[in-house]
MDTraj code that builds the backbone (N, CA, C; nanometers):
import mdtraj as md
import numpy as np

residues = "MET GLY GLN LEU PHE ARG LYS GLU ALA MET GLU ARG ARG SER ARG ALA LEU PHE GLY GLU VAL ILE LEU ARG GLY PRO LEU PRO ALA TRP VAL VAL VAL GLY LEU LEU PHE ILE THR ILE GLY LEU ILE GLY PHE VAL LEU PHE GLY ILE ASN VAL GLY ASP GLN THR VAL TRP SER TRP LEU ARG ASP".split()
xyz = np.array([
    [-5.1861, 0.3630, -1.1598],
    [-5.1351, 0.4568, -1.0624],
    [-5.0047, 0.5164, -1.1156],
    [-4.9903, 0.6472, -1.1091],
    [-4.8718, 0.7149, -1.1616],
    [-4.7527, 0.7043, -1.0680],
    [-4.6348, 0.7241, -1.1274],
    [-4.5124, 0.7213, -1.0466],
    [-4.4941, 0.8558, -0.9765],
    [-4.4329, 0.8504, -0.8603],
    [-4.4111, 0.9707, -0.7827],
    [-4.2960, 1.0539, -0.8404],
    [-4.1892, 0.9854, -0.8922],
    [-4.0740, 1.0545, -0.9472],
    [-4.0609, 1.0241, -1.0959],
    [-3.9930, 1.1116, -1.1674],
    [-3.9689, 1.0883, -1.3099],
    [-3.8750, 0.9698, -1.3269],
    [-3.8836, 0.9064, -1.4425],
    [-3.7998, 0.7913, -1.4738],
    [-3.6511, 0.8299, -1.4733],
    [-3.6168, 0.9472, -1.5276],
    [-3.4779, 0.9920, -1.5341],
    [-3.4189, 1.0125, -1.3941],
    [-3.4971, 1.0678, -1.3048],
    [-3.4503, 1.0911, -1.1679],
    [-3.4230, 0.9584, -1.0974],
    [-3.5058, 0.8614, -1.1177],
    [-3.4857, 0.7307, -1.0557],
    [-3.3630, 0.6599, -1.1127],
    [-3.3377, 0.6723, -1.2432],
    [-3.2196, 0.6102, -1.3037],
    [-3.0915, 0.6732, -1.2490],
    [-3.0917, 0.8052, -1.2366],
    [-2.9725, 0.8737, -1.1840],
    [-2.9468, 0.8328, -1.0391],
    [-3.0510, 0.8238, -0.9619],
    [-3.0366, 0.7862, -0.8209],
    [-2.9879, 0.6424, -0.8069],
    [-3.0352, 0.5519, -0.8903],
    [-2.9952, 0.4122, -0.8787],
    [-2.8482, 0.3947, -0.9170],
    [-2.7979, 0.4729, -1.0131],
    [-2.6563, 0.4659, -1.0480],
    [-2.5689, 0.5246, -0.9367],
    [-2.6166, 0.6263, -0.8695],
    [-2.5392, 0.6910, -0.7634],
    [-2.5215, 0.5993, -0.6426],
    [-2.6120, 0.5057, -0.6240],
    [-2.6018, 0.4151, -0.5107],
    [-2.4819, 0.3222, -0.5221],
    [-2.4414, 0.2913, -0.6445],
    [-2.3308, 0.1988, -0.6654],
    [-2.1959, 0.2683, -0.6645],
    [-2.1918, 0.3978, -0.6828],
    [-2.0657, 0.4718, -0.6815],
    [-1.9901, 0.4597, -0.8122],
    [-1.8728, 0.5197, -0.8146],
    [-1.7904, 0.5185, -0.9339],
    [-1.6988, 0.3968, -0.9308],
    [-1.6840, 0.3331, -1.0452],
    [-1.6002, 0.2143, -1.0551],
    [-1.4591, 0.2571, -1.0925],
    [-1.3606, 0.2146, -1.0130],
    [-1.2211, 0.2443, -1.0410],
    [-1.1490, 0.1113, -1.0571],
    [-1.0933, 0.0890, -1.1749],
    [-1.0202, -0.0341, -1.2014],
    [-0.8723, -0.0109, -1.1753],
    [-0.8159, -0.0913, -1.0881],
    [-0.6756, -0.0767, -1.0538],
    [-0.6151, -0.2163, -1.0429],
    [-0.5068, -0.2389, -1.1117],
    [-0.4413, -0.3692, -1.1106],
    [-0.3464, -0.3828, -0.9930],
    [-0.2871, -0.5000, -0.9785],
    [-0.1904, -0.5209, -0.8699],
    [-0.0621, -0.4422, -0.8960],
    [0.0192, -0.4281, -0.7925],
    [0.1475, -0.3592, -0.8070],
    [0.2372, -0.4376, -0.9022],
    [0.3123, -0.3676, -0.9858],
    [0.4064, -0.4387, -1.0727],
    [0.5137, -0.5096, -0.9904],
    [0.5665, -0.6169, -1.0462],
    [0.6656, -0.6974, -0.9746],
    [0.7905, -0.6162, -0.9428],
    [0.8306, -0.5258, -1.0311],
    [0.9537, -0.4492, -1.0069],
    [0.9384, -0.3568, -0.8864],
    [0.8162, -0.3104, -0.8588],
    [0.7939, -0.2257, -0.7412],
    [0.8082, -0.3084, -0.6137],
    [0.7507, -0.4272, -0.6149],
    [0.7583, -0.5148, -0.4976],
    [0.9027, -0.5563, -0.4714],
    [0.9745, -0.5938, -0.5770],
    [1.1146, -0.6344, -0.5613],
    [1.1990, -0.5163, -0.5141],
    [1.1742, -0.3974, -0.5674],
    [1.2478, -0.2788, -0.5256],
    [1.2265, -0.2469, -0.3783],
    [1.1023, -0.2528, -0.3335],
    [1.0740, -0.2280, -0.1919],
    [1.1379, -0.3342, -0.1027],
    [1.1402, -0.4572, -0.1508],
    [1.2030, -0.5652, -0.0748],
    [1.3531, -0.5406, -0.0602],
    [1.4202, -0.5015, -0.1683],
    [1.5641, -0.4726, -0.1619],
    [1.5941, -0.3534, -0.0717],
    [1.5116, -0.2517, -0.0785],
    [1.5321, -0.1344, 0.0081],
    [1.5176, -0.1733, 0.1545],
    [1.4165, -0.2532, 0.1858],
    [1.3948, -0.2968, 0.3237],
    [1.5114, -0.3816, 0.3742],
    [1.5555, -0.4765, 0.2917],
    [1.6687, -0.5612, 0.3309],
    [1.7945, -0.4768, 0.3469],
    [1.8132, -0.3793, 0.2582],
    [1.9295, -0.2913, 0.2689],
    [1.9286, -0.2085, 0.3962],
    [1.8132, -0.1553, 0.4327],
    [1.8040, -0.0766, 0.5560],
    [1.8293, -0.1619, 0.6795],
    [1.7764, -0.2829, 0.6799],
    [1.7997, -0.3728, 0.7937],
    [1.9478, -0.4075, 0.8024],
    [2.0104, -0.4358, 0.6877],
    [2.1530, -0.4653, 0.6864],
    [2.2364, -0.3484, 0.7341],
    [2.1981, -0.2270, 0.6938],
    [2.2724, -0.1090, 0.7377],
    [2.2611, -0.0902, 0.8885],
    [2.1417, -0.1108, 0.9422],
    [2.1236, -0.0949, 1.0867],
    [2.2047, -0.1998, 1.1627],
    [2.2028, -0.3239, 1.1142],
    [2.2721, -0.4308, 1.1864],
    [2.4238, -0.4237, 1.1719],
    [2.4733, -0.3904, 1.0529],
    [2.6167, -0.4004, 1.0281],
    [2.6848, -0.2658, 1.0049],
    [2.6104, -0.1600, 0.9829],
    [2.6717, -0.0331, 0.9493],
    [2.6776, 0.0664, 1.0632],
    [2.5897, 0.0524, 1.1599],
    [2.5873, 0.1466, 1.2717],
    [2.6709, 0.0894, 1.3854],
    [2.7596, 0.1687, 1.4358],
    [2.8455, 0.1247, 1.5450],
    [2.7901, 0.1711, 1.6793],
    [2.7911, 0.0786, 1.7756],
    [2.7546, 0.1104, 1.9127],
    [2.8831, 0.0978, 1.9928],
    [2.9400, 0.2099, 2.0276],
    [3.0710, 0.2067, 2.0926],
    [3.1754, 0.1674, 1.9902],
    [3.2416, 0.0532, 2.0100],
    [3.3434, 0.0077, 1.9163],
    [3.3010, -0.1183, 1.8415],
    [3.1727, -0.1532, 1.8442],
    [3.1253, -0.2721, 1.7744],
    [2.9972, -0.2413, 1.6988],
    [2.9622, -0.3294, 1.6057],
    [2.8403, -0.3097, 1.5276],
    [2.7185, -0.3501, 1.6100],
    [2.6032, -0.3135, 1.5616],
    [2.4782, -0.3477, 1.6313],
    [2.4618, -0.4986, 1.6366],
    [2.4990, -0.5684, 1.5268],
    [2.4847, -0.7135, 1.5227],
    [2.5682, -0.7802, 1.6318],
    [2.6945, -0.7397, 1.6463],
    [2.7779, -0.8009, 1.7506],
    [2.7329, -0.7568, 1.8900],
    [2.6791, -0.6369, 1.9009],
    [2.6266, -0.5891, 2.0293],
    [2.5046, -0.6699, 2.0710],
    [2.4173, -0.7046, 1.9746],
    [2.2979, -0.7845, 2.0055],
    [2.3349, -0.9288, 2.0412],
    [2.4398, -0.9835, 1.9806],
    [2.4807, -1.1218, 2.0102],
    [2.5384, -1.1359, 2.1499],
    [2.5996, -1.0317, 2.1999],
    [2.6631, -1.0389, 2.3331],
    [2.5645, -1.0290, 2.4458],
])
top = md.Topology()
chain = top.add_chain()
for i, resn in enumerate(residues, 1):
    res = top.add_residue(resn, chain, resSeq=i)
    for name in ("N", "CA", "C"):
        top.add_atom(name, md.element.get_by_symbol(name[0]), res)
traj = md.Trajectory(xyz[None], top)
């Protein structure tokens, strides 16, 4: 019994089902450390650098 589709058409279709493979490694350590320092810096600025009235946010939250 003959095949309904050509061999080439079936091979192309079977590869398309799996999609394209993209290899991507983890984030470099310097990126993670940099984001961590930026986050800690922003939190520190909000707590100790912004004044609410005549006191910092940190002392305002403690009261």
